[in-house]
C-alpha positions in Angstrom: -0.1 0.1 0.0 1.3 3.4 -1.0 1.5 6.3 1.5 -1.3 8.8 1.0 0.3 12.1 0.7 -1.4 15.3 -0.2 0.0 15.1 -4.0 -1.6 11.7 -4.1 -4.8 12.6 -2.8 -5.0 15.6 -5.2 -3.8 13.9 -8.3 -6.2 10.9 -7.7 -9.2 13.4 -7.2 -8.3 15.2 -10.6 -7.9 11.8 -12.3 -11.2 10.8 -11.3 -12.8 14.0 -12.3 -11.4 13.6 -15.7 -12.5 10.1 -16.2 -16.1 11.2 -14.9 -16.3 14.1 -17.2 -15.3 11.8 -20.3 -17.6 8.9 -19.3 -20.5 11.5 -18.8 -19.8 13.3 -22.0 -19.0 10.2 -24.3 -20.5 7.3 -22.5 -17.2 5.4 -23.1 -13.6 5.9 -24.0 -12.8 7.7 -20.6 -12.5 4.8 -18.5 -9.5 3.5 -20.6 -7.6 6.5 -19.1 -8.0 5.5 -15.5 -5.3 2.8 -15.2 -2.7 5.0 -17.0 -3.5 8.1 -14.9 -3.1 5.9 -11.6 0.3 4.5 -12.9 1.9 7.6 -14.6 0.3 10.5 -12.7 -0.8 9.0 -9.1 2.3 6.8 -9.1 0.7 3.3 -8.4 3.7 1.0 -9.2 1.8 -2.5 -9.5 0.0 -2.7 -12.9 -2.5 -5.1 -11.7 -3.4 -3.0 -8.7 -3.9 0.1 -11.0 -6.1 -2.1 -13.1 -8.2 -3.6 -10.2 -8.6 -0.2 -8.6 -9.5 1.7 -11.8 -12.1 -0.9 -12.6 -13.8 -0.5 -9.3 -13.7 3.3 -9.6 -14.9 3.3 -13.4 -17.9 1.2 -12.3 -18.9 3.6 -9.6 -18.3 6.7 -11.7 -20.2 5.2 -14.6 -23.1 4.4 -12.1 -23.4 8.2 -11.5 -23.6 9.0 -15.1 -26.0 6.1 -15.8 -28.5 7.6 -13.3 -28.4 10.9 -15.0 -29.2 9.3 -18.3 -31.7 7.0 -16.9 -33.5 10.1 -15.5 -33.3 11.6 -19.1 -35.1 8.6 -20.5 -32.3 7.8 -22.8 -31.5 4.0 -21.5 -32.9 1.1 -23.4 -33.0 -1.2 -20.5 -34.1 -4.4 -22.1 -31.3 -4.3 -24.8 -28.7 -3.0 -22.1 -29.4 -5.8 -19.8 -29.2 -8.6 -22.3 -25.8 -7.2 -23.6 -24.6 -6.7 -20.0 -25.6 -10.1 -18.8 -23.7 -12.0 -21.4 -20.7 -9.6 -20.9 -20.7 -10.4 -17.1 -19.5 -13.9 -17.6 -16.8 -12.7 -20.2 -15.4 -10.0 -17.8 -14.8 -12.6 -15.1 -13.0 -14.7 -17.6 -11.0 -11.8 -19.2 -10.0 -10.5 -15.7 -8.8 -14.0 -14.5 -6.6 -14.3 -17.5 -5.3 -10.8 -16.8 -4.3 -11.6 -13.4 -2.1 -14.3 -14.6 -0.5 -12.0 -17.3 2.9 -10.2 -16.6 2.2 -6.5 -15.7 4.4 -5.0 -18.3 3.1 -7.3 -20.9 -0.4 -6.4 -19.8 0.4 -2.7 -20.2 1.6 -3.2 -23.9 -1.6 -4.9 -24.7 -3.5 -2.1 -22.9 -1.8 0.3 -25.2 -2.8 -1.6 -28.2 -6.5 -1.7 -27.0 -6.3 2.1 -26.5 -5.1 2.7 -30.0 -7.9 0.5 -31.1 -10.3 2.6 -29.1 -9.0 5.8 -30.5 -9.5 4.6 -34.0 -12.9 3.5 -33.5 -13.9 6.8 -32.2 -12.8 8.5 -35.4 -15.4 6.5 -37.4 -19.0 8.0 -37.9 -21.9 5.6 -37.5 -23.2 4.6 -40.8 -27.0 4.9 -39.7 -29.0 7.2 -37.3 -30.8 4.4 -35.7 -34.4 4.0 -34.4 -35.2 5.8 -31.2 -38.2 3.7 -30.6 -36.5 0.4 -30.9 -37.6 -2.5 -28.8 -36.0 -5.9 -27.8 -36.9 -9.1 -29.9 -35.7 -12.5 -30.2 -33.7 -11.8 -33.2 -32.1 -8.7 -31.5 -31.2 -10.9 -28.5 -29.3 -13.5 -30.5 -27.2 -10.6 -31.7 -26.7 -8.8 -28.6 -25.7 -11.8 -26.4 -22.5 -13.1 -28.2 -21.4 -9.4 -28.8 -21.7 -8.9 -24.8 -19.7 -11.9 -24.2 -16.8 -10.9 -26.3 -17.0 -7.3 -25.0 -17.0 -8.6 -21.5 -13.9 -10.6 -22.1 -11.8 -7.5 -23.5 -13.3 -5.2 -20.8 -12.2 -7.7 -18.1 -8.8 -8.6 -19.4 -7.9 -4.9 -19.9 -9.7 -3.5 -17.0 -11.7 -1.0 -19.0 -15.3 0.0 -19.2 -15.4 -1.3 -23.0 -17.8 1.6 -24.0 -15.9 1.8 -27.2 -17.1 -1.6 -28.2 -20.4 -1.5 -26.4 -21.9 1.7 -28.2 -21.4 0.4 -31.8 -22.4 -3.1 -30.5 -25.7 -1.8 -29.4 -26.2 0.4 -32.4 -25.5 -2.6 -34.9 -27.2 -5.3 -32.8 -30.3 -3.5 -31.6 -30.4 -0.7 -34.2 -30.7 2.1 -31.6 -29.5 5.8 -31.9 -26.1 6.9 -30.8 -27.7 8.8 -28.0 -29.3 5.8 -26.7 -26.5 3.5 -27.3 -24.1 5.9 -25.4 -26.5 6.1 -22.4 -27.3 2.2 -22.4 -23.7 1.3 -22.7 -23.2 2.5 -19.2 -25.0 -0.3 -17.9 -22.5 -2.6 -19.2 -19.7 -0.3 -18.2 -21.0 -0.6 -14.4 -21.4 -4.4 -14.6 -18.1 -5.1 -16.3 -16.2 -2.8 -14.1 -17.9 -4.3 -10.8 -17.1 -7.8 -11.9 -13.5 -7.2 -12.9 -12.7 -5.3 -9.7 -14.2 -7.9 -7.6 -12.1 -10.5 -9.2 -8.9 -8.4 -8.4 -10.0 -7.7 -5.0 -10.2 -11.3 -4.3 -6.5 -11.3 -4.8 -5.9 -8.1 -2.8 -5.2 -6.1 -5.9 -7.6 -3.2 -5.2 -6.8 -0.2 -3.2 -10.0 1.0 -1.6 -8.7 4.4 -0.6 -7.7 5.3 -4.2 -11.3 4.0 -5.3 -13.0 6.4 -3.0 -10.8 9.2 -4.1 -11.4 8.5 -7.8 -15.1 8.2 -7.0 -15.3 11.6 -5.3 -13.8 13.4 -8.4 -15.5 11.1 -10.8 -19.0 11.8 -9.4 -18.4 15.6 -9.9 -16.9 15.1 -13.3 -19.9 12.6 -14.3 -22.4 15.2 -13.5 -20.7 18.0 -15.5 -20.1 15.5 -18.4 -24.0 15.0 -18.7 -24.5 18.6 -19.3 -21.4 18.9 -21.7 -22.9 16.1 -23.7 -25.9 18.3 -24.3 -24.0 21.4 -25.1 -21.9 19.4 -27.6 -24.7 17.7 -29.2 -24.2 19.6 -32.5 -20.4 19.4 -32.4 -20.1 15.9 -31.1 -18.1 14.6 -34.0 -15.3 17.1 -33.6 -15.3 16.6 -29.8 -14.9 12.9 -30.3 -12.1 13.4 -32.8 -10.1 15.5 -30.5 -10.6 13.2 -27.6 -9.8 10.1 -29.9 -6.6 11.9 -30.6 -5.8 12.4 -27.1 -6.3 8.6 -26.4 -4.0 7.8 -29.2 -1.2 9.9 -27.7 -1.4 8.2 -24.5 -1.6 4.8 -25.8 1.8 5.7 -27.7 3.2 6.8 -24.5 2.0 3.8 -22.6 3.3 1.4 -25.3 6.7 3.0 -25.3 7.0 2.7 -21.4 5.9 -0.8 -21.4 8.3 -1.9 -24.3 11.2 -0.3 -22.6 10.4 -2.1 -19.3 10.1 -5.4 -21.2 13.3 -4.9 -23.0 15.0 -3.9 -19.7 13.7 -7.0 -17.9 
């Protein structure tokens, strides 16, 4: 356990606020920055602790954002529950495999996942979607396998998986970007909770950092919901700038992880 200095407290609060802001604004993508922030800004040295801790915080932060979107009537619950239910199994499998993987190698893979996230965010949706979509047997058969695969990826890398969940919901269920973004938070909460619980069993979650991230993230998430409304007419530009930032962080993490692997 690291000593809780004032610097660590403040940097953790700020990191949580940034993750919460991005989650509330875009629904996904922001969670991928949580572990790198803990490692390179806060100073957590154990990669597995950073991932386990960030997963717990991201789940709680996403819950705050989810409540706001729920009150706004944007969550398509039947579709979201089917996707998240299947992904729950995947997140447990993925996080179990991650705990057996070397920390630096995990970070290298994490950087590749971040790069994939940034590329996916540059793409525009090919259809507007149906705001009145309802669950059906055919939609369920498409949602479940996508949810399982997304859960595995989310659990392994300790991320919310929103960058996969949003397009997955749009393609499988035919919902709008706004509904998919809001509905994706159901999976972000469940995947994060399952992943963090798996790490907590091995003593790889720092509860103090989780609380600090949550405190910052709660405020950031609330602000993010209002920001998403303000950016509704410029959401493509905002997502592109956000994607570029994630790509730069991915490059940094990849270089650091590669250097550590070569040094070892």
